N, C-alpha and C positions, 0 to 999 in steps of 0.2 A: 577629869568631869566627876564630880560624884556619884557616889549611884544611888539610885530614886529610892526612895524612902519606901516599905513596905508596904504602908497605906496610900493607895492611891490617890492621886488628887482631885478635888470635886470642883476649883475655880481656876481660870488661869491666873488667877494674881501668885497661886502658890507654885505655879509651874515658871514664874517669870527668870529664876537663872536659868532654865535648862531653853529657854524661847530665845536667850540672848547669843548663847552657843549653836544652834540652829547651824548660822551661816557656816562654823567651823565645822560641821558634823560630815564625815568623809564615811562613804557608808561601803562595805564590803562587796566585793564583784559577786560572791557566792550568793550573797543575802537579796543583791537586784537581781539574779535572774530568779532566787525564790519568791521575789516580791512577784516578777513579770508573770511567772506560772503558776501564783495562789490563787483561791478561789476568792480573798479578800481582797484582792484588787479592785474586782468588779463594784464591793461594797464602799471601799476607798474613795473612788471618784465620784461617787453616787452621794458621797456626805458633805456635810457641811467641812469650813474650814475649822472651826473648832473642833469638831468630832476629828479631822485628819490629827491635828497637833496634838489632842490627848491621845489617839492610837500610837504618833510615834515617840513621844513621850512616856509611852509608860503605862497609861491607863489600862490598856488591854494585856498589862506584863511584858511588852515589846519593849527592849531597850536595847536600842544599836548602837549607843555609845558604851555599853560595858565592852571590853577587850576580850572576856571570857565566853563570851557569848557562843552556844554552838546549837545546833540544828537541834538535837535531841533534847537541848532544856525547852523546848517552844512548845506552847500549850497543843494538844492534840487535834483542837479544831483547826486549826492553821495550816498543820502539815499533811492532813487527810487527801487533801486535793492533790496536794502536789506527788505525793505519794504513790495515790493512783494513777496520775495522767503518767509519771516515769514508770511505772510498773508496766501500763500497758505500750507505752513507750519502747519499754526493752522488748517487751514480747511482738511488738510489730514489728521490731528491727533484726531480730532474732528470727522470726518467720520470713522476713523480708531476704536475708543470707540466704536461708535453709533453702529458699524458691530461688533463687540465682545459682545457688551449687547444684541443684537439681536439674534446672533448666540447662546449665553448661555441659552437667553429666549427660543429660539428654540427647545432646545436641551433639553430643561427643560420638556416644553410640551410635545413634542415627546415621550420622556421618561415615564412621566405618561400615555400617551394614549397608549404606548405600556405596559404597568403594567394593565390597564385597559382593555384590547384587549386579552391579556392571562388569567386574569383574568375572562372573559367572556368565553372565551373557555371552561375552566374548571366549569364552569358555565353551559354554553351550556351541556356539559355530565350529570354534578350531576342533571340536572335536567330532561332533555332526560331519565336516566336510573331511576329516582324516580318515575316520572309518568308512564312510560313502566314498570317499576318494579311494581308496584301497584298495575296498571291494569292485568296483568299477575298472579300476585299471590291472585288476588281477585278473578281471572275466577275460579284458583285453589281450595281456599276455599270453593267455592259452591259446589262442588262434594263431601267437607264431613262434611261441613257444611254451609246448605242452610237457611241462615240466615240475610236475606240483613240491616233488621232495627238494627238489635241486633249488626252486624260488624261496620253500620256507627256510632251508639251512642258511640260502643266504642273505634272507631278511632277518632270521636270528643271530647270527655273525654282527650285524650292526649292533648289539645290545650292549660288545666291548665298549663303545662310547659312551656309556653311563656314567660310568663314574670319572673317565677325564671331563666330561661337560660338570659333574657335580662339584669337584676339585676348583675349576675354575670359577665358578660362583662362589665357593668356601673362599678362595683366596679375595674374591672381590668387596664380599660382605663383611666377614671376621676378620676383628682387626687381629686378632691372635693367628698369625698365620704357622702351619705346622706345614712340613715337609711330606710329599705324598707318600713315603714308609712311615712314616709317625700317624698320618691319618689312615690308613690301610691298616695299620695295626689298631689303631682304637676302634675303628669297625669290624674289626675282625673278632671283638668280643663278645657280638650281637650271636655268634656262633657256638659262643660257652668261654670255660674258662681256659679250655687250649686252643682257641683260637681256629682257625682253617687249617686240620689237621688232614692227612689223608681218610681217615678212618670218619672224621665229620665230613667229608666232601662225597664220599659214596653214599652214607647214610642220610646227610640233609639237604644238598645239592644236586646230586644227580638223580632223583628221582624224580625231582623238580623240574630240572632240565628236559627230561624225558617228556614229562607232562604238558610243556610247552611247546615242545616240537609237535607233539602227538595234538593239540589244541589248534594249531595253524594248519599242519597237514591235513587232517581232517576236516578245516572248514574248506579250502584252497581244490581239495579233491571233491566237494558238496556245489563249489560253483561250479566243476565244469558237467554236474549234470543237470543242476535245477539255474533258475533265474534268481537274480541276485536281491529281489524283494522277498523271494522266500525265503532267502539263507539269512538274510538279515534280522527279518524278523523270528525265524526259528532260533537264532543264537540269540536270541533278548530274552528265550527260557531259561538261560542259566542263572538269572538270578532267583526263579523257583529251585531251582536242582540246590544253591547255594541254601535257601531257607531249609528245604528240605534235610541237607546231609549236617546243616549245624544244629537241626533240632534233635536228628538222631545220634550224630556223632559228639558233636559239644555240650547236649544238652541246653541247646539254647531257648530262651520262655516261648511259649506255645502263643499265637495269636491267630484268632481266626480267622482274621481277613485275608493274612498270609497263606493260609491254608487254603482259602477260597481263591487268593492270586495263582495259587501251583495248579490247583484244580481248573481253572482259566487256560494255563499255558497247556496243558497236558488235552484238554479240549481243543485248545486250536491248532494243536501239532495233529491230530486226528480229523478236524476238519481238512486244514493245508494237504493231509495224505488224501482224502476222499475228493478233492475239488480237480485231480487231475484223474481219478477214474482209477486209483492204483497201477499205474503202469510201473514198468520195471524201473527206468529211470528217474520218475518221480519218487518213488517207497527209496531205492539206493538214495539218492539224493538228500532226502529228507531224514534216511538213517543215519548219513554221514554228518549231518549238519547237528541234529539231535547227540552225538556220539561229542561232537565238538564239543557241545554247550557244558555235557558231563564232565569232561575233561576239565575244562576250565573251573566248573563249579569244585571237583574232586581238589583243583591245585590252591585254591583259595581258602577251603576248610581244615588241608592236610598245613598250609602253610600258618595258620590261625595256631592251629596244634601243636605243631611241634617245634616253628619257631616265635610263635606269639607275632606281637606286633614291633614292626621295624621303623626305625628313622627315615630323614632322607637318605642320609650318607649308607647306612647301613642297608637301605634298598639298593640304592644305586651298587654299590657293591657286589649284591647278591646278582644283580642280573649282569651287572659284565662278568662276574665268574663265571655264570649259565651260558653267555654269548664266545667267552674262551674255550669252556669246555665243549661246546658243539663244534667250533671250528677246530680244536687239538683231534676231536674223538671222531667226529660225524664226517671227518672231509672225505673219507675213504667211501662213504656209502652214493653218494653222485655219482665215483668215479666207478664204480662195480655198476649202477646202474645204466650209467653211460655205455660200457662198453658191452652190457648183457642185452641192449638195445631196448628194456625196459623206457627207459627216460632218456631216448637221441634225438638230439637237437642240432646234428650237424657239426660243422668247421664251428672254431668261438668266432669265426669273421660273421658268422648267420647270427649270433647271440644278441636277442635286443637288450642292450646295457641301458638303456633311456626308461624302457619301460621297469626292468628289473630295478635299477633304482630309486625310481620314483615310488614302486611298490614296498621296496624294505624302507624309502626315507619316511613315506606315508604311516605305515606303522609303528618306525622307530617315533614319527611326531606324536601318535595316538598312544604310547604308551610312556611316554614322558609326561604328558596332559593327564592321563588316569592317575599314574602313581605318583605325580608330584603336583600336580593343580589344587589339591587340598590345602596349601599354603598358603593360595591366596582365593579361596572362593569355597563354597559349600559342596561338598560329598553329591547330594542329591542331582545337583545341578549338572554334575560331571554326569553321572547315571542317565539324566534326562537327554545329554546330547545323544548318547547313543540309541534310544528310542527312538529318536527323531530322524535316525539316519534311514529308516524304514520309508517314512513316506519319501524322503531326498531319492533314495533307492528308485523307489515306486514311479515318481516322477519321469527319473530317467530312462528307466525299463519301457515305459507307456510311450516315448518317443523315441527308442534308438533300438527296442525288440518287438519281436510280435508276439508279445504277452497277451492273453485273453483273462482281465480282471472279471470273472464271473462272482456272481453273489456269495456263494462259500466262501471263496479265498478271501473276499473282502472281511466278510465276517472274520474269517479263521483269523488274519492281521490285525483286525481290531479288537479280537479277543486276547491274543498273546501279549500287545500291548498296551491292554489296560490291564492286563493281571503283572505285567512289569511295572505300570504306574501305581499299582496299591501294594507295590513289595518297598517303593519309597517312602512309605508311609512311617514316620518316627513309632516309637514303641507307644507311646502316651499319647497319642491322635484322639482318642474318645475322649479323655479330660479334655483337650481343647476346646472339643468339639461342643462339649457341657460347658464350660466357662463361657465359649461364646455364647451360647445359646443362650444363657443366665443373663449376660450382657444385655444382651438384645433386647430381653423378657422385661427388665427392670428400666430399660430406655422406656419401650414402647406405653408401658403401665404411668400414667400420669401419677403423683403424687397426690393425696388429699391435701387440700389447704394451699393448693399451690401458691394462690395469691399473698396470701400473709407469708409464706415462705420467702416469695418472693420479695417482698419489703423488709422483712426482716434481713435477707440478706443485703439489701441495698442500705440500709441502716449500719449493720454491719462495716460495709467498705466506708461510710462515710466517716465513721467512729476511727477506724484503721487510719485514713486519711488523715485526720484531725491529731491524734496520738504521732504519728510520722512529721509533723509540722511542729508540734510541741516538742517532739525529741531534737529538732535542729535547732 
């Protein structure tokens, strides 16, 4: 087919050769798609037959029979509509793909958070049950076996099981299986380049073992003097002591809300002492449990200062070493206390092994949950389980013991628990509150011209839907 002349035809007789070739004309697929999406299609549909023929044959500069025809050679007036629609369709497709990715990411993050929250609820129940159960069972044990240090030594010896249990989990989870010696050697790097040398043992392990023994022994001694509700509530003050020691020794960030929480804890201790009228047994018991909370806080702060943060394997090895050292070096102490009649419990047949194993097992489970529960849930929920043991112990004491919950004691318990909860607040809690109040304020304030904005939004959605249809 010959090329059309430069001068556009004016009569049908001038283009009769082109008309005879129309039935053999094959239109390219790309041109068909452009014709479908072009704004000139509507004009063609409303035009007469003569005008259609003139458009197709070159009157408007459109030459479909020319093999060298390109989209860039077309007049700009025929391409503008298509380009705009394709650009809008591309933008809409990109926005749709981005929104889908964002939605998928949000669903995945939300699923992880829901799983952590569900694990956290189970963890709160387990921590609360193990801590309250060990406290109540220890109180019952002293009625048949009045030997707090022997019970402390027996329960601490169970720490030897930490690393074996961790190693079993390591074999089940890690594809690269190591021998116990290789795993122990790798975890010993936590103590330094020399590993677990005698010098490291006596300077970095033995002091923490003594603090562990003192914490548990003073706690059990306090149970012999006062009820379990007061003991569990007063022991919650260790969180305030940890903050004060970290602020002084580790130079942690100063937070006013935590200072208030520490003041509330101290006020609760004073009110708890006043609730029983400053009797000798009450004062001694409160002093013992406060000393136990102080030893616990000192243990945590010194561990962070001397050893830093430990991984799961390193923490399991450390606790197993503490339990082994307790068995090797302190086994002589219960024997001495037995023969001096300081802790005399008769013949071995009279020992209530079920109670002893129950207390040791619950304390062991509690330490596992506290030290390794962070792997499946939030640390705040684990701490929440400790404070919830206070009302659980109060309910048990109310039905099993002759305890009088006067107003002063209830206020003291409430103040201590409130201070504990305030210490669980994150460091940037004030910024969260400011952001939340800002969002709520913006939501409550109606925007000016809301009707026009709504109409614009509706039109925008319609435009996007139309562009998406064209893109298909």
